[in-house]
C-alpha positions as CSV (number, residue, x, y, z in Angstrom):
1,M,92.6,-104.1,-21.3
2,I,90.1,-107.3,-21.8
3,R,91.4,-109.9,-19.5
4,L,90.0,-113.6,-19.3
5,K,91.2,-116.0,-16.7
6,T,88.0,-118.4,-17.2
7,V,86.1,-119.1,-20.1
8,L,82.7,-121.6,-20.5
9,V,81.6,-122.7,-23.0
10,A,77.5,-123.7,-22.8
11,T,76.4,-126.7,-25.0
12,D,73.6,-128.6,-26.0
13,F,75.7,-130.1,-28.8
14,G,74.1,-128.7,-31.8
15,E,76.2,-127.4,-34.7
16,S,75.8,-123.5,-33.1
17,S,77.6,-125.6,-30.2
18,E,80.3,-126.9,-32.1
19,A,80.8,-123.1,-33.3
20,A,80.9,-121.9,-30.2
21,L,83.4,-124.5,-28.8
22,T,86.0,-123.6,-31.7
23,Y,85.3,-119.4,-30.3
24,G,85.7,-120.9,-26.8
25,R,88.8,-122.9,-27.3
26,D,90.4,-119.8,-29.2
27,L,90.1,-117.1,-26.5
28,A,91.0,-119.4,-24.1
29,R,94.3,-120.0,-26.3
30,A,94.5,-116.3,-26.7
31,F,94.2,-115.2,-23.2
32,D,95.8,-118.2,-21.5
33,A,92.6,-119.0,-19.8
34,T,90.9,-121.8,-18.5
35,L,88.1,-123.5,-20.3
36,H,84.9,-124.8,-19.0
37,V,82.8,-126.7,-21.0
38,L,79.1,-127.0,-19.5
39,H,76.1,-129.1,-20.5
40,I,72.7,-129.2,-18.6
41,V,71.0,-132.2,-18.7
42,Q,66.9,-131.4,-18.3
43,N,65.7,-133.0,-14.9
44,A,63.4,-136.2,-15.9
45,Y,61.1,-135.2,-13.5
46,T,60.2,-131.7,-14.7
47,L,59.2,-133.4,-17.6
48,L,57.9,-136.8,-16.6
49,G,56.1,-135.6,-13.2
50,T,55.8,-137.6,-10.4
51,E,53.6,-140.6,-11.4
52,A,56.7,-141.8,-13.4
53,Y,59.6,-140.5,-10.4
54,T,59.0,-143.9,-8.0
55,S,59.7,-146.7,-10.1
56,V,61.9,-145.6,-13.9
57,L,63.4,-141.7,-13.2
58,P,65.9,-142.2,-11.3
59,D,67.4,-145.0,-13.2
60,L,66.2,-142.7,-16.3
61,Q,68.0,-139.8,-14.9
62,R,71.0,-141.3,-14.0
63,D,71.6,-142.8,-17.5
64,V,70.9,-139.4,-19.5
65,E,73.7,-137.9,-17.5
66,D,76.2,-140.7,-17.6
67,A,75.5,-140.3,-21.6
68,A,75.8,-136.9,-21.6
69,R,79.1,-137.1,-19.6
70,V,80.9,-139.0,-22.0
71,R,79.7,-137.1,-25.1
72,L,80.8,-133.9,-23.1
73,E,84.6,-136.1,-22.4
74,A,84.4,-136.3,-26.3
75,L,84.5,-132.9,-26.8
76,L,87.5,-132.0,-25.0
77,S,91.3,-133.1,-26.6
78,D,94.1,-134.2,-24.3
79,E,95.4,-130.6,-25.7
80,D,92.0,-128.7,-24.5
81,R,92.5,-130.7,-21.4
82,R,97.2,-130.0,-21.0
83,A,97.0,-126.1,-22.6
84,L,93.2,-125.1,-22.0
85,H,92.9,-126.8,-18.4
86,A,89.3,-127.7,-19.9
87,T,86.9,-129.2,-17.5
88,A,83.7,-131.1,-18.6
89,V,81.0,-130.4,-16.5
90,V,77.5,-131.6,-16.0
91,R,74.8,-130.5,-14.4
92,T,71.1,-131.7,-13.8
93,S,68.5,-128.7,-13.8
94,G,64.7,-127.7,-15.1
95,A,65.8,-124.5,-15.9
96,P,68.8,-124.5,-18.2
97,A,69.5,-120.9,-18.4
98,G,69.5,-120.9,-14.6
99,A,71.7,-123.2,-14.1
100,I,73.9,-122.0,-16.6
101,V,74.3,-118.4,-15.3
102,E,74.3,-120.0,-11.6
103,Y,77.6,-122.3,-12.5
104,A,78.9,-118.9,-14.3
105,H,78.3,-117.1,-10.6
106,D,80.0,-120.0,-9.0
107,A,83.3,-120.9,-10.9
108,K,83.5,-116.9,-11.5
109,I,83.6,-117.1,-15.6
110,D,84.4,-114.1,-17.5
111,L,83.2,-115.0,-20.8
112,I,80.5,-117.0,-21.4
113,I,80.1,-118.3,-25.5
114,M,77.0,-120.6,-26.4
115,G,75.3,-121.2,-29.7
116,T,72.0,-119.6,-30.3
117,H,69.5,-121.3,-33.0
118,G,67.9,-118.1,-34.6
119,R,64.7,-119.5,-34.3
120,G,61.7,-117.3,-36.1
121,A,59.6,-115.1,-33.9
122,I,57.0,-117.5,-33.2
123,A,58.9,-120.2,-32.3
124,H,61.0,-118.1,-29.7
125,M,57.5,-116.7,-28.4
126,L,56.6,-119.9,-27.7
127,M,60.2,-122.0,-26.4
128,G,61.7,-118.9,-25.5
129,S,65.1,-118.5,-25.8
130,V,68.0,-119.9,-23.3
131,A,70.7,-117.7,-25.4
132,E,68.8,-114.5,-24.2
133,R,68.1,-115.6,-21.2
134,V,71.4,-115.9,-19.9
135,V,72.5,-112.9,-22.0
136,R,70.2,-110.8,-19.4
137,T,70.9,-112.3,-16.2
138,A,74.4,-113.5,-16.7
139,P,77.2,-111.9,-14.5
140,C,79.8,-111.0,-17.2
141,P,79.4,-111.0,-21.2
142,V,77.8,-113.6,-23.3
143,L,79.3,-114.2,-26.8
144,T,76.6,-116.0,-28.8
145,V,77.5,-117.8,-31.9
146,R,75.4,-118.9,-35.3
147,H,76.1,-121.7,-37.0
148,P,77.7,-121.7,-40.0
149,E,80.0,-119.2,-38.0
150,R,81.9,-115.9,-39.7
151,E,84.2,-116.5,-42.7
152,F,87.5,-115.0,-39.8
153,V,87.1,-118.8,-37.6
154,L,89.3,-120.8,-39.2
155,P,89.0,-124.3,-38.7
156,D,91.4,-125.9,-36.0
157,A,92.7,-128.5,-38.8
158,L,93.6,-124.6,-40.9
159,V,94.9,-123.0,-38.1
160,A,97.8,-125.9,-37.7
161,V,98.7,-125.5,-41.3
162,A,99.2,-121.9,-41.4
163,R,101.4,-122.1,-38.4
164,A,103.8,-124.6,-40.0
């Protein structure tokens, strides 16, 4: 028997992440699990280097984190918070895959759900894949979701109408 107490959806706010959140909500509902929604903000220091750090980066980093927090909170409905005990979490890291895995370990996550972009071989070779790194190193199973999702996933509005 599969038993899920905690489900993590890692989001980059893209279309595949929206699909992953749909799966996460449904699985959390089905298993009466808690839903965590995580966004990793890129550490500006690793992007811009030390020259900009002393004058610009602290404010820029804070602004980016605040904007991500607002956007992440907007993804969660009151129903998510009430029924799924949903939590929105923003972390900062230069290595998103590692930060996702670390959060999953620390929060004792039972399942990670995340979108994948399905890039071509050359783009994958040059850029790597956060999803692939998470799959390889996660302390729990990982469900990757591509957009558009399969036909068996219905938008929440259709599910509500079907239940009525």
